[in-house]
C-alpha positions, 0 to 999 in steps of 0.5 A: 862738263859744258861751260854752261852747266851751272852743277860743274863746281858742286852742290852748295848745300846751305844755299839749297836747303834755304830754297828747299827746307825738306832737303835738309833732313837728308844732308850730313857731313861724311867721313872726309868732312864733306857736306852731301847726302846719301844718294842710295836713298830715293827720297834724298835724291829726289830733295836734291834734284827738286831744290836744284830746279828751284834754285837754278831754274826758276821751277816752283813746282815739281811733284811727281809719284815716288815710284817714278824715275827722277832724273838727276839734274846736272846729267840731264841738262848736260844733254840740253847743253849739248844739243843746243850747241849742236843746233847752233853749229848747224845754223838753227838758232831761232823758233826753236822747237824740240821733241821730247820723246818720253818725256815721263812724269817729271816733264824734265827736259821741257822744264830745262830746255825752256828755262835755259834757252827758251825753247818750245817743246813737243813732249810725248808719253805712253803712260797716261798717269805719268802724262797727268803728272807732267801735265800738272807740273806744266800747267803750275809752273805756267808753261802750257804755251811753251810745251804741248804734250801728246799721247802715244797709244801704240808700245810699238811706236816712238815717233809714228802718231806723235810727230804729224806730216805738218810738223817741223822740229829743230830736234828730237831727244830721248832717254831710251829705257836701258834694259830689256826686262825686270831682271836685268834691271835688278841685277844692275841696280845691285851692282850700283847698290853695291858701288855706293857701299850698299851691301845688301841683296835688296833692290832699291833704285836711288833714282826709282823708275817704273817698267815702263821707264827702265825696261823694254823688249830687246833692251836698249838696242832694240829701241834705238833701232825701232827709233832709228827706222821710224826717223827714216820715215820722216826725214824732213820734219826734224832737222837733228834726231838725237837719243842718249846711248848708254852701251858704246856698242850700240853705237857702231850698229847704229851708224850702219843701220843709219847709212842704210836709211840714208842719213846724211850726218852721224855725230857723237856727242860726249857727256862726262860727269864726274867718272861716268862718260855717256854718250848722245848720238845725233843724225840727220837726214837733211841734204846740205841745201835742206839744211841751209833752207832750214829757217 
């Protein structure tokens, strides 16, 4: 976990319950004597993450429909810290604006990026109901001057129609849908439930999630390659394009495609949270001269 991640030492449930009393009903001591929650219960997970936002990031309002994906704060802020380190190493330290692709009903990356580093955001969304939720969260937390929402009206597009020709963003970030359809999503959820000790055939997603959040025709690979192609049409509008990638086999095909599309650099940033390892893939089309002149 990154040195700046506030969650590297676990959770202080006494403090979290004080800042968000609704969490208390989900807290218990397990058979090992550890204070915890049942991470298989969506409402418990949502209460924990709401408390974390209040305690560590000064987010007082974070309400959204229970059906929508509830992002795990430690993992999401880890992406923010990795991206910040990448920008610093690249000499991008001022006037940072980040494009959040598919901000979701929770608007989580803009909340965390603003709280940790004071970044400005363009946040795109394809679901009108999710966008209304995100807008309310932005307004309630007085972030309308820092976060601009843009509606994506074409399901085939990721960047096209969102990034305008005059836009210049320091980075783009994205959590793509991982699954190709509902059947695959349900299979993976049942495996996860078994891993959490829940022997049941009923699908209960502990982080919830709607269709548009969880699956995409062709799955993660189809989504990321569409993203790669559209990024190549906007080579000088963004310094670093980035994407969370769940499957290692997709990374090699991404690197091969980006070489053909003219990328000048390609990086893999590892995220390690407990026993789970994932990665953020980053790429740029800028020449060395363009990178030096960025600011």
